[in-house]
C-alpha positions in Angstrom: 0.0 0.0 0.0 1.1 3.6 -0.7 1.4 6.1 2.2 -1.4 8.6 2.6 -0.6 10.2 5.9 2.6 10.5 7.8 3.0 12.3 11.1 6.4 12.9 12.7 7.2 14.1 16.2 3.9 16.0 16.6 3.8 18.3 19.7 0.8 20.4 20.7 0.2 22.5 23.8 -2.5 24.7 25.3 -1.9 27.9 27.2 -3.8 28.1 30.5 -3.7 30.4 33.5 -1.7 27.6 35.3 0.8 27.2 32.5 1.2 25.2 29.2 -0.6 21.9 29.0 1.6 19.5 26.9 -1.3 17.6 25.4 0.6 15.8 22.6 4.3 15.1 23.2 6.1 13.8 20.2 3.6 11.5 18.4 4.6 9.8 15.2 2.5 7.4 13.1 1.5 6.7 9.5 -1.6 5.6 7.6 -1.7 3.8 4.2 -4.3 4.4 1.5 -7.4 2.3 2.1 -6.3 1.4 5.6 -8.3 1.8 8.9 -6.3 2.8 11.9 -7.6 2.8 15.5 -6.3 5.2 18.1 -7.4 4.1 21.6 -6.9 5.4 25.1 -8.8 6.9 28.0 -10.1 10.5 28.0 -7.3 13.1 28.1 -4.6 10.9 26.6 -4.3 13.1 23.5 -6.3 11.2 20.8 -8.6 14.0 19.8 -6.0 16.7 20.1 -3.7 14.8 17.8 -6.5 14.7 15.1 -7.4 18.3 15.7 -3.8 19.2 15.2 -3.8 17.4 11.9 -6.9 19.3 10.8 -5.6 22.5 12.3 -8.9 23.0 14.3 -7.3 23.7 17.6 -9.0 26.2 20.0 -7.5 29.7 20.3 -5.2 28.8 23.2 -3.9 25.7 21.3 -0.7 25.7 19.4 1.2 23.3 17.1 4.6 23.4 18.7 6.6 21.0 16.5 6.2 18.2 14.0 5.6 17.4 10.3 2.3 16.3 8.8 2.6 14.9 5.3 -0.8 14.2 3.6 -0.8 12.6 0.2 2.6 14.0 -0.6 1.9 17.5 0.7 3.4 19.0 3.9 0.2 20.4 5.2 1.8 21.4 8.5 3.1 24.3 6.6 -0.2 25.2 5.0 -1.9 28.6 5.6 -5.4 28.7 6.9 -6.8 29.4 3.4 -4.9 26.3 2.1 -6.3 24.2 5.0 -9.8 25.2 4.1 -9.4 23.5 0.7 -8.2 20.3 2.6 -10.9 20.1 5.2 -14.1 18.4 4.0 -12.6 18.0 0.5 -9.6 15.7 1.1 -10.1 15.0 4.8 -13.6 14.5 6.3 -14.3 14.4 10.0 -17.1 12.8 12.0 -17.5 14.4 15.4 -18.8 12.5 18.5 -21.9 14.7 19.1 -23.9 15.2 15.9 -26.4 17.5 17.6 -23.8 20.1 18.4 -21.9 19.6 15.2 -25.0 20.1 12.9 -26.4 23.7 12.6 -29.9 23.6 14.0 -31.2 26.6 11.9 -30.3 25.0 8.5 -31.8 22.0 6.9 -29.8 18.9 6.5 -29.8 19.5 2.7 -28.4 23.0 3.1 -25.5 21.7 5.2 -24.8 18.9 2.8 -24.7 20.9 -0.4 -22.5 23.8 1.0 -19.2 21.8 0.8 -20.1 20.5 -2.6 -20.7 23.9 -4.0 -17.6 25.3 -2.3 -15.1 22.5 -3.2 -16.5 21.2 -6.5 -17.8 24.5 -7.8 -21.1 22.9 -8.9 -24.6 24.4 -9.0 -27.2 24.1 -6.3 -29.5 21.7 -8.2 -26.7 19.3 -9.1 -25.4 19.5 -5.5 -28.8 18.6 -4.2 -29.0 15.5 -6.3 -25.6 14.4 -5.1 -26.7 15.0 -1.5 -29.7 12.8 -1.9 -27.5 10.0 -3.3 -25.2 10.2 -0.3 -28.1 10.2 2.2 -29.3 7.0 0.5 -25.8 5.5 0.6 -25.6 5.9 4.4 -29.1 4.4 4.9 -31.4 7.4 5.4 -34.9 6.3 4.4 -36.9 8.6 2.0 -33.8 10.9 1.4 -35.6 13.2 -1.0 -38.1 14.0 1.8 -35.7 14.0 4.7 -33.1 16.3 3.1 -35.6 19.2 3.6 -35.8 18.5 7.3 -33.8 20.0 10.2 -31.4 18.2 12.6 -33.9 18.1 15.5 -36.3 16.0 13.3 -33.8 13.2 13.2 -33.0 10.6 15.8 -29.5 10.3 17.3 -28.6 7.4 15.1 -29.9 9.2 12.0 -28.1 12.4 12.9 -24.9 10.4 13.1 -25.6 9.0 9.6 -26.0 12.6 8.4 -22.6 13.4 9.9 -21.1 10.5 8.0 -22.8 11.6 4.8 -21.3 15.1 5.4 -17.8 13.6 5.8 -18.3 11.6 2.6 -20.0 14.1 0.4 -16.8 15.3 -1.4 -15.4 11.8 -1.6 -12.4 12.5 0.7 -9.3 10.3 0.8 -9.4 10.2 4.6 -12.1 10.2 7.2 -11.3 10.9 10.9 -14.1 9.6 13.2 -13.8 10.9 16.7 -15.8 8.7 19.0 -18.6 8.3 16.4 -20.7 6.0 18.6 -20.3 7.4 22.1 -23.8 9.0 22.5 -25.7 6.1 20.8 -27.3 3.0 22.3 -25.7 -0.4 21.6 -28.0 -1.4 18.7 -27.4 1.9 16.9 -23.7 1.7 17.6 -23.5 -1.7 15.8 -25.4 -0.2 12.8 -23.0 2.8 12.6 -19.9 0.6 12.8 -21.2 -1.8 10.1 -22.0 1.2 8.0 -18.5 2.6 8.3 -17.0 -0.8 7.6 -19.1 -1.2 4.4 -18.4 2.3 3.2 -14.6 1.7 3.7 -14.8 -1.5 1.7 -17.0 0.1 -1.0 -15.2 3.4 -1.4 -11.7 2.4 -0.4 -11.6 5.4 2.0 -8.9 5.5 4.7 -10.2 5.8 8.2 -8.8 6.9 11.5 -11.1 5.8 14.3 -10.6 7.5 17.7 -12.2 5.7 20.7 -11.6 4.7 24.3 -13.3 1.3 23.6 -11.0 -1.4 22.2 -14.1 -3.4 21.2 -15.1 -0.8 18.7 -11.9 -1.0 16.7 -11.7 -4.8 16.6 -13.8 -5.4 13.5 -12.9 -2.2 11.5 -9.2 -1.5 12.0 -6.2 -3.4 10.8 -3.8 -1.5 13.1 -4.1 0.2 16.5 -2.1 2.9 18.3 -2.5 2.9 22.0 -2.0 6.4 23.5 -1.4 7.5 27.1 -0.1 10.7 28.6 0.2 12.4 25.2 2.4 9.7 23.6 1.9 6.5 21.7 2.8 3.7 24.2 2.2 0.7 21.9 1.4 0.2 18.2 0.8 -2.8 16.1 -1.7 -4.8 14.1 -5.1 -5.4 15.8 -4.1 -9.0 16.5 -0.8 -7.8 18.0 -2.6 -5.5 20.4 -5.3 -7.9 21.4 -3.3 -11.1 21.7 0.3 -10.0 22.0 0.0 -6.7 23.8 3.1 -5.9 25.9 2.4 -2.6 27.6 0.9 -2.7 31.1 -1.5 0.1 30.0 -2.7 -2.0 27.0 -3.2 -4.9 29.5 -5.3 -2.6 31.6 -7.5 -1.5 28.7 -8.0 -5.1 27.6 -8.9 -6.3 31.1 -11.5 -3.5 31.5 -13.4 -4.7 28.5 -16.4 -7.1 29.2 -15.9 -10.6 27.8 -19.3 -12.1 27.0 -17.7 -15.4 26.0 -16.4 -16.0 29.5 -18.7 -18.5 31.3 -17.7 -17.7 34.8 -18.8 -14.3 36.1 -15.9 -12.1 37.0 -15.5 -8.5 37.9 -13.9 -6.1 35.5 -10.4 -4.9 36.5 -10.2 -1.1 36.5 -6.9 0.8 36.1 -6.2 2.3 39.5 -4.9 5.8 39.8 -5.1 9.0 37.7 -3.5 10.0 34.4 -0.4 12.3 34.7 -0.6 16.0 35.0 0.5 17.3 31.6 1.2 20.7 32.9 4.3 19.0 34.4 4.7 15.7 32.5 6.7 13.0 34.2 10.4 12.7 33.2 10.0 8.9 32.8 7.2 6.7 31.7 3.9 8.5 32.1 2.2 5.3 33.3 4.7 4.6 36.2 2.5 5.8 39.0 -0.3 3.4 38.0 1.9 0.5 37.0 2.5 -2.4 39.4 5.5 -3.5 37.3 7.4 -0.1 37.5 11.1 -0.1 38.1 13.6 2.6 39.0 14.4 3.3 35.3 10.7 4.0 34.7 10.9 7.0 36.9 14.1 8.3 35.4 13.8 8.0 31.6 11.0 7.7 29.1 11.3 4.4 27.3 11.7 4.4 23.5 9.4 2.3 21.3 11.1 -1.1 21.3 10.6 -3.2 18.2 8.9 -6.5 19.2 8.1 -7.8 15.7 7.5 -6.2 12.3 5.2 -3.2 12.9 4.7 -4.1 16.6 6.4 -1.6 18.9 6.0 -0.9 22.6 7.3 2.0 24.8 7.9 0.0 28.0 11.2 -0.9 29.8 9.8 -4.4 30.3 10.4 -4.8 26.6 14.1 -4.2 27.0 16.2 -7.4 26.3 17.7 -7.2 29.8 14.4 -6.6 31.6 12.8 -9.2 33.9 10.2 -11.4 32.1 6.6 -10.7 33.0 3.7 -12.9 31.9 0.7 -11.1 30.3 -2.1 -10.8 32.9 -4.8 -10.7 30.2 -7.9 -12.6 31.2 -8.3 -15.8 29.0 -11.3 -16.8 27.0 -11.1 -14.7 23.9 -10.9 -16.2 20.4 -7.4 -17.5 19.6 -6.3 -17.8 23.2 
């Protein structure tokens, strides 16, 4: 596969009255054309800020400190705001986690769908309207010719999320960034939205970055996963690497906190004790040290590099050092392949 997106040493901070919050601290990753990448981690680990940095949609107190963002052969980290306007929606689409606040309540769904078409493709309103009806039909909106005239409040939560997906697809972007696209939806609707995204990816060969705190959400869609914690990537690999060969204690914690319906005996979920690090004053060593029962002296003194475990599977943990003591994975058994 050819490379679509490459991010190198991305650093983003936010100015506050207490000082600068170092939300993203040297993140590097890549995405191939037609690939789906999952970025997982608990709230505040830097997932959404990383994507907002790529889109250059940071709040007024946010600043891209360092790093390179190469998208489809273009160094968009050097783009002006006017140049980025031609990228957003046209080359990169974004699905936000709360469709009710992302859709404008005073404009019809049709008005909001045809605006990017008329802006980026320079086509007339009538032609844009027909394209919008087609995309609503593609994402499973019933009676699209009727519903395109309705307002967001006339749609259910699941249907509003389908409209957001339609908006992200309307200009046939090369990449879709989905930020917690199923968070506010019930379990049945979640499954429908995830199936829809998977089918659209296969049908349109669109690359996807899926941001979530739920490892179960990425299992069926993504071929690779980046695990983030404390503003850095602590483990990266194929979906199978992360689920069955994960090596970072934080990855173990995430996996052990996911309910396992295939387990016959009832057992309590295992929460990750403690709190995430204060990114106003990030720790010198591994950011997970204070919550890790395997921590060693070196964990406090130096941030571990990403050790290569196998092709494409890397982990930023001193336990992966060749001279480190061997620790068996504490992942609960009972999943497929174990």
